[in-house]
C-alpha positions in Angstrom: -11.9 24.1 -0.8 -8.8 23.6 -2.9 -8.2 24.7 -6.4 -8.3 21.8 -8.7 -5.2 20.7 -10.4 -4.7 21.6 -14.0 -6.3 19.1 -16.2 -8.3 17.4 -13.4 -11.8 16.3 -14.1 -14.5 18.2 -12.3 -16.3 16.6 -9.4 -19.2 14.4 -10.3 -21.6 16.1 -7.9 -21.9 19.8 -7.3 -23.5 19.4 -3.9 -22.0 17.1 -1.3 -24.1 15.5 1.4 -23.4 16.3 5.0 -21.0 13.8 6.6 -20.6 13.2 10.3 -17.2 13.6 12.0 -15.1 10.5 11.8 -15.6 9.4 15.4 -19.4 9.5 14.8 -19.3 7.9 11.4 -20.5 4.4 12.0 -19.7 3.2 8.5 -16.1 4.5 8.6 -15.5 3.0 12.0 -16.7 -0.4 10.9 -14.6 -0.3 7.7 -11.6 1.0 9.7 -11.9 -1.9 12.1 -12.3 -4.4 9.3 -9.2 -3.2 7.5 -7.2 -3.1 10.7 -8.1 -6.7 11.6 -7.4 -8.0 8.1 -4.0 -6.3 7.9 -3.1 -7.7 11.3 -4.2 -11.2 10.4 -2.5 -11.1 7.1 0.8 -10.3 8.8 0.4 -13.5 10.8 -0.4 -15.4 7.6 2.6 -14.0 5.6 5.1 -14.8 8.3 3.7 -18.2 9.0 3.5 -19.3 5.4 7.1 -18.0 4.6 8.5 -20.0 7.6 6.5 -23.1 6.6 7.8 -23.0 3.0 11.4 -22.6 4.1 11.1 -25.2 6.9 9.3 -27.8 4.8 11.2 -27.4 1.5 14.4 -25.8 2.6 14.4 -24.2 -0.8 14.7 -20.5 -1.7 13.4 -21.6 -5.2 10.1 -22.8 -3.7 9.8 -19.5 -1.9 10.5 -17.6 -5.1 7.8 -19.6 -6.9 5.2 -18.5 -4.3 6.4 -14.9 -4.4 6.6 -14.7 -8.2 3.1 -16.3 -8.7 1.6 -13.7 -6.4 3.5 -10.9 -8.2 2.2 -12.0 -11.6 -1.4 -12.1 -10.3 -1.1 -8.6 -8.8 0.4 -7.1 -12.0 -2.1 -8.7 -14.3 -5.3 -8.1 -12.4 -5.0 -4.5 -11.3 -6.8 -2.8 -14.3 -9.4 -5.6 -14.5 -10.3 -5.5 -10.8 -10.2 -1.7 -10.8 -12.7 -1.7 -13.7 -14.9 -4.1 -11.8 -14.8 -1.8 -8.8 -16.2 1.0 -11.0 -18.9 -1.1 -12.6 -20.1 -3.3 -9.7 -21.3 -2.2 -6.2 -18.1 -1.8 -4.2 -19.6 -3.0 -1.0 -20.5 -6.3 -2.8 -16.9 -6.6 -4.1 -15.5 -6.0 -0.6 -17.8 -8.5 1.0 -17.1 -11.1 -1.7 -13.4 -10.6 -1.4 -13.4 -11.0 2.4 -15.6 -14.1 2.1 -13.3 -15.8 -0.5 -10.2 -14.8 1.5 -11.6 -16.2 4.7 -12.6 -19.6 3.2 -9.3 -19.9 1.2 -7.1 -19.0 4.1 -8.9 -21.4 6.4 -8.3 -24.0 3.7 -4.6 -23.2 3.7 -4.5 -23.6 7.5 -6.3 -26.9 7.3 -4.0 -28.1 4.6 -0.9 -27.3 6.7 -2.1 -29.7 9.4 -1.7 -32.6 6.9 1.7 -34.4 6.9 2.1 -34.7 3.1 0.4 -31.5 1.8 1.1 -30.6 -1.8 3.1 -27.5 -2.3 1.2 -26.9 -5.6 -2.1 -26.9 -3.6 -0.7 -24.2 -1.3 0.4 -22.1 -4.3 -3.1 -22.4 -5.9 -4.9 -21.5 -2.6 -2.5 -18.6 -2.0 -3.2 -17.4 -5.6 -6.9 -17.5 -5.0 -6.6 -15.5 -1.8 -4.3 -13.0 -3.6 -6.7 -12.6 -6.5 -9.6 -11.9 -4.0 -7.4 -9.3 -2.4 -6.9 -7.6 -5.8 -10.7 -7.2 -6.0 -10.9 -5.9 -2.5 -8.1 -3.2 -2.7 -9.4 -0.9 -5.4 -13.0 -1.3 -4.2 -12.0 -0.4 -0.6 -9.8 2.5 -1.6 -12.3 4.0 -4.0 -15.1 3.7 -1.3 -13.4 5.9 1.3 -14.4 9.2 -0.3 -18.0 8.1 -0.5 -18.0 7.1 3.2 -16.3 10.2 4.7 -16.7 13.0 2.1 -14.1 15.5 0.9 -14.1 17.4 4.2 -12.7 14.4 6.2 -10.8 12.5 3.5 -7.4 13.7 4.7 -8.1 12.6 8.3 -9.6 9.3 7.2 -6.7 8.5 4.9 -4.2 9.4 7.6 -6.0 7.2 10.2 -6.1 4.3 7.7 -2.3 4.7 7.0 -1.5 4.8 10.7 -3.6 1.8 11.4 -2.1 -0.2 8.6 1.5 0.5 9.6 0.8 -0.2 13.3 -1.1 -3.4 12.5 1.5 -4.7 10.0 4.4 -3.9 12.4 2.6 -5.4 15.4 1.4 -8.3 13.3 4.9 -9.4 12.3 6.1 -9.1 15.9 3.2 -10.9 17.4 3.0 -13.4 14.6 6.5 -14.6 15.3 5.7 -15.2 18.9 2.4 -16.9 18.0 4.0 -19.2 15.4 6.7 -20.2 17.9 4.0 -21.0 20.5 1.3 -22.6 18.5 2.6 -23.3 15.0 2.1 -21.9 11.5 -1.2 -23.5 10.8 -2.8 -21.8 13.8 -1.3 -18.5 12.8 -2.9 -18.8 9.4 -6.2 -19.9 11.0 -6.1 -16.5 12.9 -5.9 -14.7 9.5 -8.9 -16.7 8.2 -11.0 -15.7 11.3 -9.8 -12.1 10.9 -11.2 -12.1 7.4 -14.4 -13.6 8.6 -14.8 -10.9 11.3 -14.0 -8.2 8.7 -16.7 -9.6 6.4 -19.3 -9.4 9.3 -18.2 -5.8 10.1 -18.6 -4.7 6.5 -22.0 -6.5 6.4 -23.0 -4.6 9.5 -22.0 -1.2 7.9 -25.0 -1.4 5.5 -25.0 0.3 2.1 -22.3 2.8 1.5 -20.4 2.2 -1.8 -21.6 4.2 -4.8 -20.3 3.5 -8.2 -22.6 5.7 -10.1 -24.7 2.7 -11.1 -27.5 4.9 -12.4 -25.1 6.4 -15.0 -23.9 3.0 -15.9 -27.4 1.9 -16.6 -27.6 4.6 -19.2 -24.4 3.5 -20.9 -23.7 0.7 -23.3 -20.0 0.5 -22.5 -18.6 -3.1 -22.4 -16.2 -4.2 -19.8 -13.4 -4.0 -22.3 -14.3 -0.4 -23.2 -14.3 0.6 -19.6 -10.8 -1.0 -19.1 -9.6 1.0 -22.1 -11.4 4.1 -20.8 -9.5 3.9 -17.5 -6.1 3.8 -19.3 -7.2 6.6 -21.6 -8.2 8.7 -18.6 -4.9 8.2 -16.8 -2.9 8.9 -20.0 -4.9 12.1 -20.8 -5.2 13.5 -17.3 -1.9 15.2 -16.3 -2.3 14.7 -12.6 -3.3 11.1 -12.8 -0.4 10.4 -15.1 2.0 12.1 -12.7 0.8 10.0 -9.8 1.1 6.8 -11.7 4.8 7.8 -12.4 5.6 9.1 -8.9 4.3 6.5 -6.5 5.7 3.4 -8.1 9.2 5.0 -8.5 9.2 6.3 -5.0 8.2 2.9 -3.7 11.0 1.2 -5.7 13.6 3.4 -4.2 12.2 3.4 -0.7 12.0 -0.4 -0.3 15.3 -0.9 -2.1 17.1 1.5 0.2 15.4 -0.1 3.2 17.1 -3.4 2.1 20.4 -1.6 1.7 20.0 0.0 5.1 19.7 -3.5 6.7 22.8 -4.6 4.9 24.8 -1.5 6.0 23.6 -2.0 9.6 25.3 -5.4 9.6 28.3 -4.9 7.4 29.2 -1.2 8.1 27.6 -0.1 11.3 28.1 -3.4 13.1 24.8 -3.1 14.8 24.1 -5.2 17.9 20.6 -6.8 18.0 19.1 -4.0 20.0 20.3 -1.4 17.6 19.1 -3.4 14.6 15.7 -3.8 16.1 15.5 0.0 16.9 16.6 0.8 13.4 13.8 -1.5 12.0 11.3 0.3 14.1 12.4 3.8 12.9 11.0 3.6 9.4 7.4 2.7 10.4 7.6 5.0 13.4 8.8 7.9 11.2 6.0 7.2 8.7 3.4 7.1 11.5 4.7 10.4 13.0 4.4 12.0 9.6 0.9 10.5 9.0 -0.1 11.7 12.5 1.0 15.2 11.7 -0.9 15.2 8.4 -4.0 13.8 10.3 -3.7 16.5 13.0 -3.2 19.4 10.7 -5.9 18.4 8.2 -7.0 21.3 6.0 -4.5 23.6 7.6 -1.8 22.2 5.3 -1.6 24.8 2.6 0.1 24.4 -0.8 0.0 20.6 -0.4 1.7 20.2 -3.8 4.7 22.2 -2.6 4.9 20.1 0.5 4.9 16.9 -1.7 7.6 18.4 -4.0 9.8 19.4 -1.0 9.6 16.0 0.5 10.5 14.3 -2.8 13.5 16.5 -3.2 14.6 15.8 0.4 14.6 12.0 0.1 17.5 11.6 -2.3 20.0 13.8 -0.2 18.9 12.0 3.0 19.8 8.6 1.5 23.1 10.0 0.2 24.0 11.3 3.7 23.0 7.9 5.2 25.3 6.2 2.7 28.3 8.0 4.1 27.3 7.7 7.7 29.7 5.7 9.8 27.8 4.9 13.0 24.4 3.7 14.2 24.1 6.8 16.5 23.9 9.0 13.4 22.0 6.5 11.2 19.0 6.0 13.5 17.7 9.6 13.6 18.4 9.9 9.8 16.3 6.7 9.2 13.5 8.1 11.4 13.6 11.4 9.3 13.4 9.4 6.1 10.3 7.6 7.2 8.8 10.9 8.3 9.6 12.5 5.0 8.3 9.6 3.0 4.9 10.0 4.5 4.5 13.5 3.1 5.6 12.4 -0.4 3.1 9.5 -0.5 0.2 10.0 1.8 -0.6 13.5 0.6 -0.5 12.3 -3.0 -3.0 9.5 -2.1 -5.3 12.1 -0.5 -5.1 14.5 -3.5 -5.7 11.5 -5.8 -9.0 10.8 -4.0 -10.1 14.4 -4.3 -9.2 14.9 -8.0 -10.1 11.6 -9.6 -13.9 11.3 -10.3 -15.5 8.7 -8.1 -16.6 6.6 -11.1 -13.0 6.2 -12.1 -11.3 5.7 -8.8 -11.5 1.9 -8.9 -9.6 1.8 -12.2 -7.1 4.4 -10.9 -6.3 2.5 -7.8 -6.3 -0.8 -9.7 -3.7 0.3 -12.2 -1.6 2.0 -9.5 -1.7 -1.1 -7.3 -0.5 -3.2 -10.3 2.5 -0.9 -10.9 3.3 -0.7 -7.2 3.3 -4.5 -6.9 5.9 -4.8 -9.7 8.3 -1.9 -9.1 9.6 -2.8 -5.6 10.7 -6.3 -6.6 12.4 -5.0 -9.7 14.2 -2.4 -7.6 15.2 -5.0 -5.0 16.7 -7.3 -7.7 18.7 -4.5 -9.3 20.0 -2.9 -6.1 20.8 -6.1 -4.3 22.9 -7.3 -7.3 24.6 -3.9 -7.3 25.3 -4.2 -3.5 26.9 -7.5 -4.0 29.1 -6.1 -6.8 30.0 -2.7 -5.5 29.0 -2.7 -1.8 26.0 -1.4 0.1 27.4 2.1 0.8 28.3 2.9 -2.9 24.9 1.4 -4.0 22.9 3.5 -1.5 24.9 6.6 -2.5 24.1 6.0 -6.1 20.4 5.3 -5.2 20.3 8.6 -3.3 21.8 10.5 -6.2 19.4 8.8 -8.7 16.5 9.6 -6.5 17.6 13.3 -6.3 17.9 13.4 -10.1 14.4 11.8 -10.5 12.9 14.1 -7.9 14.3 17.2 -9.5 13.0 16.1 -12.9 9.6 15.2 -11.5 9.2 18.4 -9.5 10.3 20.5 -12.5 8.2 18.6 -15.1 5.1 17.6 -13.2 3.7 21.0 -12.5 0.2 19.6 -11.8 1.6 18.1 -8.6 3.9 21.0 -7.7 1.3 23.7 -8.0 -1.5 21.8 -6.2 -3.2 23.8 -3.4 
């Protein structure tokens, strides 16, 4: 067992039931498969819809309308859907979300077969699917501990991360081939079927998602009070507050620097198509290698807080070195190392979060965190892309690396709840 972080709430249950190993845990395997399929199908959908909007309208403005509308939905719904995940049976929410997503996505696929489909209709249907996904995410994330138990949560989270990265990467690659061969409508249709199969898999899993409904029956809290209670918990709990600060900022820098890396590959390193493709594969490959190591080592990783702190401190200098790198031969292993390091600064935090936040509050925690992480990367991309146009990608990435080092140093020094975690 680990020592709880300072200020963390005590576990809700003193005695944990016995959980089977993951390979024999039927519920986990069904949820794992459902998530993998939905991520794979969603990659098909995202690629096909983006291509359709650009091909049909030829307007970046129309693409931005679709992106911004989804961003607004994600940022506004997080705390509400997270609270719902703590009040309503999580399995019911997951099933409902998959059902709505399947029906809505199939509706989008059908609409795209029509010659004069309304763009507004596509925006509305996409918004409904995005909203359903916002209900699914915190319910699914908060259910994992209930399904696998504390003993296997690190392995389960590692497997889920590996699966998501592989599915997303493969989905975009296969999606492009599929769209070219069969068209965007059929690619989106595949996503609708994937959601339907995911619904059936979760249905087959049976009951699994506890939300402490018995304790809620004894409470008189309104929905509004529980929303406020979630924010109050995050604000008053040092570890939760630290995570809410760390993950969105790390995500902001990571995705912004990923964009800058792509610009440098073309403008500075003069990458040929093969090198560019290899570079694009290095970030997810590095992240998967790191996740795989975390998965393999399991509880043998001691002083997890120190590992997280070390990886956060390492990211800034790695980006600064990458900024002054003059060739793809040096850049590619550096990019691989960045992906590897990023897995330790994010996946371990997510694992600790599941262990330290009481089960009845995990929906709200993941909901709020999801909202912040949906807003921070686009803001970072806007700022750093403008800076890259003004000052050049190398200078901007060097500045980003130094800023990230400054942030990491301040975070490691100030957020002792994370640094001292065992």
